[in-house]
Structures are given as structure tokens and as C-alpha cells.
C-alpha positions, 0 to 999 in steps of 0.5 A: 187262263193266265196271261203274261203281260197287259199287251196280250191279256185276252190272248189266252182267253181267246185261245181257250174260247176258240177251242170250245164247241157246243154240246154236239160239236157246234161252232161257238161264237163269243162276245166279251160282255163285261169285266166284273166281280173283283177278287184279291190276287197277288199276280198284279200290282193293283192287288185285285183281279176281275173276271171277264164275262163272255156270252157264248152262242151256237146254232140251235141254242135256246138261249146264250150262256155266260162264261166267267173267265179268270185271266189272273190266276193259273190253273187247270183248264176244264171244259164247262159242263154241257160244252165240248172241245173242237175236233 
């Protein structure tokens, strides 16, 4: 979920997460847990990016799931297995 500059680095990640729903269309809440897992990228001067880890919850769920989001690289946005898109 690529971003344009440091001013809005979480904007596209939040747009993406807000579009997701639970397996039966349940409303999802999410919390950013941490950034981890450095990897090389030419998209920023530092030469390395990090994955942002979000915890996703919805009503009736047994245990929260963690979703790892890459804000440094462009690519196709997909729906994680077991989740759906808001209607």
C-alpha cells in the first residue's frame, strides 16, 4: 500500500484496512502493533523498509489476527484469505 511522502505514510494503509471486513462481512477494528522485519528497497534514501504489523479484530472472532503491511513498494492489493471487502 504505497505512500507518497512521510507526511501521509499511514494514509493508504488505513484506507486499505477500512475497506476490509470479517469473513461474514463483520466490521473490523485494527490497531498498529509495531514495525518490524527490515527489507531492502530503493524507494527511500535509507535503503531499507519495514513492515507495519496490525492486529485485526471483529465480533465473534476466536483470536485476533495479525496483518503485515508494506507501505514502501507498489503492487496489487489483495484481500487476505478468510476476510472480505466491505459492501
